[in-house]
Biopython code that builds the backbone (N, CA, C, O; Angstrom):
import numpy as np
from Bio.PDB.StructureBuilder import StructureBuilder

atoms = [
    (1, "MET", "N", (-6.395, -41.129, -21.330)),
    (1, "MET", "CA", (-5.292, -40.204, -21.269)),
    (1, "MET", "C", (-5.567, -38.969, -22.129)),
    (1, "MET", "O", (-5.251, -37.847, -21.732)),
    (2, "SER", "N", (-6.160, -39.180, -23.311)),
    (2, "SER", "CA", (-6.445, -38.043, -24.177)),
    (2, "SER", "C", (-7.518, -37.139, -23.564)),
    (2, "SER", "O", (-7.560, -35.944, -23.854)),
    (3, "GLU", "N", (-8.378, -37.701, -22.725)),
    (3, "GLU", "CA", (-9.392, -36.880, -22.054)),
    (3, "GLU", "C", (-8.731, -35.896, -21.095)),
    (3, "GLU", "O", (-9.160, -34.748, -20.983)),
    (4, "ILE", "N", (-7.690, -36.346, -20.407)),
    (4, "ILE", "CA", (-6.952, -35.477, -19.481)),
    (4, "ILE", "C", (-6.250, -34.367, -20.254)),
    (4, "ILE", "O", (-6.243, -33.212, -19.827)),
    (5, "LEU", "N", (-5.665, -34.720, -21.385)),
    (5, "LEU", "CA", (-5.002, -33.711, -22.216)),
    (5, "LEU", "C", (-6.003, -32.696, -22.757)),
    (5, "LEU", "O", (-5.703, -31.504, -22.826)),
    (6, "ASN", "N", (-7.168, -33.154, -23.133)),
    (6, "ASN", "CA", (-8.215, -32.251, -23.620)),
    (6, "ASN", "C", (-8.659, -31.293, -22.518)),
    (6, "ASN", "O", (-8.868, -30.107, -22.774)),
    (7, "GLN", "N", (-8.804, -31.801, -21.295)),
    (7, "GLN", "CA", (-9.195, -30.954, -20.173)),
    (7, "GLN", "C", (-8.103, -29.929, -19.863)),
    (7, "GLN", "O", (-8.398, -28.768, -19.577)),
    (8, "ALA", "N", (-6.860, -30.356, -19.920)),
    (8, "ALA", "CA", (-5.741, -29.456, -19.663)),
    (8, "ALA", "C", (-5.696, -28.347, -20.716)),
    (8, "ALA", "O", (-5.481, -27.180, -20.388)),
    (9, "GLU", "N", (-5.897, -28.714, -21.968)),
    (9, "GLU", "CA", (-5.898, -27.717, -23.043)),
    (9, "GLU", "C", (-7.065, -26.754, -22.890)),
    (9, "GLU", "O", (-6.917, -25.556, -23.133)),
    (10, "GLU", "N", (-8.207, -27.257, -22.497)),
    (10, "GLU", "CA", (-9.386, -26.409, -22.284)),
    (10, "GLU", "C", (-9.134, -25.423, -21.142)),
    (10, "GLU", "O", (-9.492, -24.250, -21.248)),
    (11, "LEU", "N", (-8.521, -25.891, -20.055)),
    (11, "LEU", "CA", (-8.188, -25.011, -18.939)),
    (11, "LEU", "C", (-7.156, -23.952, -19.348)),
    (11, "LEU", "O", (-7.237, -22.793, -18.942)),
    (12, "ARG", "N", (-6.195, -24.381, -20.155)),
    (12, "ARG", "CA", (-5.183, -23.432, -20.638)),
    (12, "ARG", "C", (-5.809, -22.334, -21.480)),
    (12, "ARG", "O", (-5.464, -21.162, -21.326)),
    (13, "GLN", "N", (-6.717, -22.696, -22.360)),
    (13, "GLN", "CA", (-7.385, -21.715, -23.216)),
    (13, "GLN", "C", (-8.242, -20.757, -22.394)),
    (13, "GLN", "O", (-8.307, -19.564, -22.692)),
    (14, "LYS", "N", (-8.903, -21.284, -21.355)),
    (14, "LYS", "CA", (-9.702, -20.412, -20.484)),
    (14, "LYS", "C", (-8.815, -19.430, -19.735)),
    (14, "LYS", "O", (-9.162, -18.260, -19.575)),
    (15, "MET", "N", (-7.662, -19.920, -19.274)),
    (15, "MET", "CA", (-6.728, -19.043, -18.559)),
    (15, "MET", "C", (-6.200, -17.951, -19.469)),
    (15, "MET", "O", (-6.108, -16.793, -19.060)),
    (16, "VAL", "N", (-5.852, -18.305, -20.696)),
    (16, "VAL", "CA", (-5.367, -17.310, -21.654)),
    (16, "VAL", "C", (-6.447, -16.264, -21.919)),
    (16, "VAL", "O", (-6.151, -15.070, -21.964)),
    (17, "ALA", "N", (-7.686, -16.695, -22.092)),
    (17, "ALA", "CA", (-8.790, -15.763, -22.325)),
    (17, "ALA", "C", (-8.982, -14.841, -21.128)),
    (17, "ALA", "O", (-9.211, -13.644, -21.297)),
    (18, "LEU", "N", (-8.891, -15.388, -19.923)),
    (18, "LEU", "CA", (-9.032, -14.587, -18.712)),
    (18, "LEU", "C", (-7.915, -13.552, -18.601)),
    (18, "LEU", "O", (-8.170, -12.387, -18.295)),
    (19, "LEU", "N", (-6.700, -13.974, -18.845)),
    (19, "LEU", "CA", (-5.564, -13.049, -18.766)),
    (19, "LEU", "C", (-5.653, -11.945, -19.815)),
    (19, "LEU", "O", (-5.314, -10.794, -19.540)),
    (20, "LEU", "N", (-6.106, -12.294, -21.010)),
    (20, "LEU", "CA", (-6.267, -11.284, -22.061)),
    (20, "LEU", "C", (-7.341, -10.265, -21.701)),
    (20, "LEU", "O", (-7.189, -9.077, -21.984)),
    (21, "SER", "N", (-8.429, -10.723, -21.078)),
    (21, "SER", "CA", (-9.474, -9.774, -20.680)),
    (21, "SER", "C", (-8.975, -8.878, -19.543)),
    (21, "SER", "O", (-9.315, -7.695, -19.496)),
    (22, "GLU", "N", (-8.168, -9.432, -18.622)),
    (22, "GLU", "CA", (-7.590, -8.612, -17.562)),
    (22, "GLU", "C", (-6.626, -7.586, -18.147)),
    (22, "GLU", "O", (-6.596, -6.433, -17.716)),
    (23, "ARG", "N", (-5.839, -8.013, -19.130)),
    (23, "ARG", "CA", (-4.905, -7.097, -19.765)),
    (23, "ARG", "C", (-5.645, -5.961, -20.466)),
    (23, "ARG", "O", (-5.215, -4.809, -20.404)),
    (24, "GLN", "N", (-6.747, -6.279, -21.126)),
    (24, "GLN", "CA", (-7.527, -5.257, -21.800)),
    (24, "GLN", "C", (-8.064, -4.247, -20.794)),
    (24, "GLN", "O", (-8.047, -3.045, -21.059)),
    (25, "ALA", "N", (-8.540, -4.718, -19.643)),
    (25, "ALA", "CA", (-9.054, -3.816, -18.609)),
    (25, "ALA", "C", (-7.936, -2.918, -18.084)),
    (25, "ALA", "O", (-8.150, -1.726, -17.862)),
    (26, "ILE", "N", (-6.752, -3.482, -17.887)),
    (26, "ILE", "CA", (-5.618, -2.687, -17.408)),
    (26, "ILE", "C", (-5.212, -1.653, -18.456)),
    (26, "ILE", "O", (-4.935, -0.503, -18.118)),
    (27, "ASP", "N", (-5.175, -2.055, -19.720)),
    (27, "ASP", "CA", (-4.836, -1.115, -20.795)),
    (27, "ASP", "C", (-5.830, 0.041, -20.862)),
    (27, "ASP", "O", (-5.439, 1.182, -21.106)),
    (28, "GLU", "N", (-7.097, -0.246, -20.650)),
    (28, "GLU", "CA", (-8.111, 0.810, -20.659)),
    (28, "GLU", "C", (-7.903, 1.779, -19.494)),
    (28, "GLU", "O", (-8.041, 2.991, -19.657)),
    (29, "LYS", "N", (-7.574, 1.244, -18.330)),
    (29, "LYS", "CA", (-7.314, 2.115, -17.176)),
    (29, "LYS", "C", (-6.080, 2.973, -17.410)),
    (29, "LYS", "O", (-6.072, 4.154, -17.062)),
    (30, "LEU", "N", (-5.036, 2.393, -17.998)),
    (30, "LEU", "CA", (-3.836, 3.162, -18.298)),
    (30, "LEU", "C", (-4.120, 4.262, -19.314)),
    (30, "LEU", "O", (-3.576, 5.361, -19.210)),
    (31, "ALA", "N", (-4.967, 3.970, -20.291)),
    (31, "ALA", "CA", (-5.322, 4.979, -21.294)),
    (31, "ALA", "C", (-6.080, 6.139, -20.647)),
    (31, "ALA", "O", (-5.933, 7.288, -21.064)),
    (32, "LEU", "N", (-6.886, 5.838, -19.633)),
    (32, "LEU", "CA", (-7.626, 6.893, -18.938)),
    (32, "LEU", "C", (-6.704, 7.875, -18.231)),
    (32, "LEU", "O", (-7.008, 9.066, -18.153)),
    (33, "VAL", "N", (-5.588, 7.389, -17.720)),
    (33, "VAL", "CA", (-4.663, 8.271, -17.015)),
    (33, "VAL", "C", (-3.577, 8.831, -17.930)),
    (33, "VAL", "O", (-2.687, 9.547, -17.471)),
    (34, "GLY", "N", (-3.644, 8.510, -19.216)),
    (34, "GLY", "CA", (-2.739, 9.098, -20.191)),
    (34, "GLY", "C", (-1.455, 8.345, -20.420)),
    (34, "GLY", "O", (-0.545, 8.875, -21.059)),
    (35, "TYR", "N", (-1.345, 7.131, -19.924)),
    (35, "TYR", "CA", (-0.132, 6.344, -20.160)),
    (35, "TYR", "C", (-0.269, 5.656, -21.504)),
    (35, "TYR", "O", (-1.252, 4.964, -21.767)),
    (36, "ASP", "N", (0.738, 5.855, -22.358)),
    (36, "ASP", "CA", (0.664, 5.287, -23.701)),
    (36, "ASP", "C", (1.558, 4.069, -23.891)),
    (36, "ASP", "O", (1.665, 3.557, -25.005)),
    (37, "GLY", "N", (2.202, 3.593, -22.826)),
    (37, "GLY", "CA", (3.053, 2.421, -22.929)),
    (37, "GLY", "C", (4.430, 2.717, -23.466)),
    (37, "GLY", "O", (5.164, 1.799, -23.831)),
    (38, "GLY", "N", (4.795, 3.989, -23.522)),
    (38, "GLY", "CA", (6.096, 4.369, -24.055)),
    (38, "GLY", "C", (7.206, 4.195, -23.039)),
    (38, "GLY", "O", (7.192, 3.275, -22.222)),
    (39, "ALA", "N", (8.145, 5.079, -23.108)),
    (39, "ALA", "CA", (9.339, 5.009, -22.269)),
    (39, "ALA", "C", (9.006, 5.146, -20.796)),
    (39, "ALA", "O", (7.947, 5.650, -20.421)),
    (40, "GLN", "N", (9.923, 4.692, -19.981)),
    (40, "GLN", "CA", (9.783, 4.818, -18.537)),
    (40, "GLN", "C", (9.883, 6.293, -18.157)),
    (40, "GLN", "O", (10.506, 7.075, -18.876)),
    (41, "PRO", "N", (9.278, 6.678, -17.039)),
    (41, "PRO", "CA", (9.403, 8.072, -16.599)),
    (41, "PRO", "C", (10.868, 8.452, -16.413)),
    (41, "PRO", "O", (11.681, 7.637, -15.976)),
    (42, "GLY", "N", (11.194, 9.693, -16.747)),
    (42, "GLY", "CA", (12.570, 10.150, -16.652)),
    (42, "GLY", "C", (13.030, 10.322, -15.220)),
    (42, "GLY", "O", (12.233, 10.305, -14.281)),
    (43, "LYS", "N", (14.323, 10.485, -15.077)),
    (43, "LYS", "CA", (14.888, 10.704, -13.760)),
    (43, "LYS", "C", (14.536, 12.105, -13.279)),
    (43, "LYS", "O", (14.387, 13.031, -14.076)),
    (44, "LYS", "N", (14.407, 12.243, -11.983)),
    (44, "LYS", "CA", (14.118, 13.537, -11.392)),
    (44, "LYS", "C", (15.364, 14.408, -11.511)),
    (44, "LYS", "O", (16.470, 13.955, -11.215)),
    (45, "VAL", "N", (15.190, 15.645, -11.938)),
    (45, "VAL", "CA", (16.300, 16.565, -12.081)),
    (45, "VAL", "C", (16.669, 17.075, -10.694)),
    (45, "VAL", "O", (15.826, 17.601, -9.968)),
    (46, "LYS", "N", (17.926, 16.914, -10.341)),
    (46, "LYS", "CA", (18.389, 17.390, -9.045)),
    (46, "LYS", "C", (18.717, 18.869, -9.149)),
    (46, "LYS", "O", (19.295, 19.322, -10.137)),
    (47, "ALA", "N", (18.342, 19.615, -8.117)),
    (47, "ALA", "CA", (18.591, 21.040, -8.105)),
    (47, "ALA", "C", (19.101, 21.451, -6.730)),
    (47, "ALA", "O", (18.857, 20.767, -5.736)),
    (48, "CYS", "N", (19.798, 22.555, -6.683)),
    (48, "CYS", "CA", (20.315, 23.104, -5.437)),
    (48, "CYS", "C", (19.143, 23.498, -4.545)),
    (48, "CYS", "O", (18.224, 24.185, -4.990)),
    (49, "SER", "N", (19.176, 23.066, -3.296)),
    (49, "SER", "CA", (18.069, 23.394, -2.389)),
    (49, "SER", "C", (18.161, 24.824, -1.878)),
    (49, "SER", "O", (17.203, 25.331, -1.293)),
    (50, "ALA", "N", (19.296, 25.484, -2.089)),
    (50, "ALA", "CA", (19.448, 26.862, -1.637)),
    (50, "ALA", "C", (18.953, 27.869, -2.680)),
    (50, "ALA", "O", (18.288, 28.847, -2.339)),
    (51, "CYS", "N", (19.284, 27.619, -3.966)),
    (51, "CYS", "CA", (18.921, 28.611, -4.982)),
    (51, "CYS", "C", (18.122, 28.038, -6.151)),
    (51, "CYS", "O", (17.571, 28.802, -6.943)),
    (52, "GLY", "N", (18.044, 26.699, -6.280)),
    (52, "GLY", "CA", (17.265, 26.083, -7.343)),
    (52, "GLY", "C", (18.028, 25.773, -8.612)),
    (52, "GLY", "O", (17.452, 25.211, -9.543)),
    (53, "SER", "N", (19.295, 26.116, -8.685)),
    (53, "SER", "CA", (20.089, 25.865, -9.882)),
    (53, "SER", "C", (20.358, 24.370, -10.042)),
    (53, "SER", "O", (20.482, 23.643, -9.056)),
    (54, "THR", "N", (20.446, 23.923, -11.285)),
    (54, "THR", "CA", (20.774, 22.523, -11.547)),
    (54, "THR", "C", (22.270, 22.345, -11.813)),
    (54, "THR", "O", (22.717, 21.235, -12.102)),
    (55, "GLU", "N", (23.033, 23.409, -11.720)),
    (55, "GLU", "CA", (24.467, 23.366, -11.999)),
    (55, "GLU", "C", (25.298, 22.905, -10.810)),
    (55, "GLU", "O", (26.447, 22.501, -10.986)),
    (56, "HIS", "N", (24.742, 22.956, -9.607)),
    (56, "HIS", "CA", (25.499, 22.596, -8.406)),
    (56, "HIS", "C", (24.528, 22.145, -7.320)),
    (56, "HIS", "O", (23.318, 22.107, -7.544)),
    (57, "ASN", "N", (25.054, 21.802, -6.146)),
    (57, "ASN", "CA", (24.189, 21.432, -5.029)),
    (57, "ASN", "C", (24.322, 22.473, -3.916)),
    (57, "ASN", "O", (25.106, 23.415, -4.035)),
    (58, "ALA", "N", (23.559, 22.304, -2.836)),
    (58, "ALA", "CA", (23.549, 23.305, -1.767)),
    (58, "ALA", "C", (24.907, 23.411, -1.079)),
    (58, "ALA", "O", (25.287, 24.487, -0.617)),
    (59, "ARG", "N", (25.635, 22.308, -1.008)),
    (59, "ARG", "CA", (26.936, 22.328, -0.341)),
    (59, "ARG", "C", (27.921, 23.244, -1.057)),
    (59, "ARG", "O", (28.759, 23.871, -0.410)),
    (60, "THR", "N", (27.834, 23.332, -2.380)),
    (60, "THR", "CA", (28.769, 24.150, -3.153)),
    (60, "THR", "C", (28.146, 25.442, -3.674)),
    (60, "THR", "O", (28.737, 26.114, -4.520)),
    (61, "CYS", "N", (26.969, 25.795, -3.184)),
    (61, "CYS", "CA", (26.254, 26.981, -3.665)),
    (61, "CYS", "C", (26.940, 28.261, -3.206)),
    (61, "CYS", "O", (27.286, 28.397, -2.032)),
    (62, "ASP", "N", (27.137, 29.204, -4.133)),
    (62, "ASP", "CA", (27.732, 30.496, -3.805)),
    (62, "ASP", "C", (26.734, 31.416, -3.108)),
    (62, "ASP", "O", (27.133, 32.341, -2.401)),
    (63, "GLN", "N", (25.456, 31.171, -3.300)),
    (63, "GLN", "CA", (24.438, 32.069, -2.765)),
    (63, "GLN", "C", (24.001, 31.724, -1.344)),
    (63, "GLN", "O", (23.265, 32.490, -0.721)),
    (64, "ARG", "N", (24.441, 30.593, -0.832)),
    (64, "ARG", "CA", (24.011, 30.247, 0.517)),
    (64, "ARG", "C", (24.769, 31.094, 1.519)),
    (64, "ARG", "O", (25.866, 31.586, 1.251)),
    (65, "LYS", "N", (24.160, 31.248, 2.665)),
    (65, "LYS", "CA", (24.738, 32.076, 3.701)),
    (65, "LYS", "C", (25.947, 31.348, 4.297)),
    (65, "LYS", "O", (25.855, 30.184, 4.685)),
    (66, "ALA", "N", (27.078, 32.050, 4.363)),
    (66, "ALA", "CA", (28.281, 31.455, 4.933)),
    (66, "ALA", "C", (28.105, 31.313, 6.437)),
    (66, "ALA", "O", (27.552, 32.208, 7.077)),
    (67, "PRO", "N", (28.560, 30.214, 7.011)),
    (67, "PRO", "CA", (28.422, 30.047, 8.460)),
    (67, "PRO", "C", (29.284, 31.071, 9.193)),
    (67, "PRO", "O", (30.381, 31.423, 8.758)),
    (68, "GLU", "N", (28.755, 31.527, 10.306)),
    (68, "GLU", "CA", (29.507, 32.480, 11.105)),
    (68, "GLU", "C", (30.663, 31.749, 11.773)),
    (68, "GLU", "O", (30.504, 30.650, 12.305)),
    (69, "THR", "N", (31.813, 32.379, 11.734)),
    (69, "THR", "CA", (32.969, 31.754, 12.366)),
    (69, "THR", "C", (33.262, 32.462, 13.675)),
    (69, "THR", "O", (33.059, 33.669, 13.809)),
    (70, "SER", "N", (33.731, 31.710, 14.614)),
    (70, "SER", "CA", (34.094, 32.280, 15.905)),
    (70, "SER", "C", (35.291, 31.516, 16.452)),
    (70, "SER", "O", (35.591, 30.399, 16.030)),
    (71, "THR", "N", (35.937, 32.131, 17.370)),
    (71, "THR", "CA", (37.077, 31.466, 17.992)),
    (71, "THR", "C", (36.565, 30.582, 19.116)),
    (71, "THR", "O", (35.463, 30.811, 19.614)),
    (72, "PRO", "N", (37.316, 29.594, 19.525)),
    (72, "PRO", "CA", (36.860, 28.718, 20.596)),
    (72, "PRO", "C", (36.528, 29.453, 21.888)),
    (72, "PRO", "O", (35.639, 29.023, 22.623)),
    (73, "SER", "N", (37.217, 30.546, 22.181)),
    (73, "SER", "CA", (36.939, 31.277, 23.416)),
    (73, "SER", "C", (35.609, 32.025, 23.356)),
    (73, "SER", "O", (35.032, 32.337, 24.397)),
    (74, "GLU", "N", (35.107, 32.320, 22.134)),
    (74, "GLU", "CA", (33.840, 33.039, 21.991)),
    (74, "GLU", "C", (32.632, 32.082, 22.049)),
    (74, "GLU", "O", (31.503, 32.527, 22.255)),
    (75, "ARG", "N", (32.864, 30.792, 21.872)),
    (75, "ARG", "CA", (31.776, 29.822, 21.866)),
    (75, "ARG", "C", (31.367, 29.495, 23.290)),
    (75, "ARG", "O", (32.149, 29.618, 24.232)),
    (76, "GLU", "N", (30.090, 29.067, 23.419)),
    (76, "GLU", "CA", (29.609, 28.617, 24.721)),
    (76, "GLU", "C", (30.236, 27.270, 25.034)),
    (76, "GLU", "O", (30.386, 26.432, 24.145)),
    (77, "PRO", "N", (30.604, 27.054, 26.291)),
    (77, "PRO", "CA", (31.179, 25.747, 26.636)),
    (77, "PRO", "C", (30.135, 24.651, 26.521)),
    (77, "PRO", "O", (28.958, 24.866, 26.810)),
    (78, "ARG", "N", (30.575, 23.472, 26.098)),
    (78, "ARG", "CA", (29.676, 22.338, 25.966)),
    (78, "ARG", "C", (29.547, 21.604, 27.295)),
    (78, "ARG", "O", (30.501, 21.508, 28.067)),
    (79, "SER", "N", (28.379, 21.103, 27.535)),
    (79, "SER", "CA", (28.172, 20.309, 28.743)),
    (79, "SER", "C", (28.655, 18.891, 28.474)),
    (79, "SER", "O", (28.419, 18.339, 27.399)),
    (80, "LEU", "N", (29.323, 18.315, 29.442)),
    (80, "LEU", "CA", (29.832, 16.952, 29.276)),
    (80, "LEU", "C", (28.787, 15.926, 29.673)),
    (80, "LEU", "O", (28.969, 14.736, 29.415)),
    (81, "PHE", "N", (27.711, 16.352, 30.287)),
    (81, "PHE", "CA", (26.674, 15.404, 30.754)),
    (81, "PHE", "C", (25.354, 15.692, 30.133)),
    (81, "PHE", "O", (24.376, 14.998, 30.411)),
]
sb = StructureBuilder()
sb.init_structure("model")
sb.init_model(0)
sb.init_chain("A")
sb.init_seg("    ")
for serial, (resi, resn, name, xyz) in enumerate(atoms, 1):
    if name == "N":
        sb.init_residue(resn, " ", resi, " ")
    sb.init_atom(name, np.array(xyz, "f"), 0.0, 1.0, " ", f" {name:<3s}", serial, name[0])
structure = sb.get_structure()
């Protein structure tokens, strides 16, 4: 029974060593791309697609072109088919 426990412990130690070497390789790759393990990337700043301001969105933008208004008689009739 103790032989089985010894084999299990030996396998566990090998697995830990393997995982640590994989972690070291990953850490080296992250260092190459400039990741330092700090905070998560920030949220993307939303901006108005019409003018670029971060104070409002395109729906409420004062600088966007107002839609042309027309009366129903001036519009082209819609096809029902």
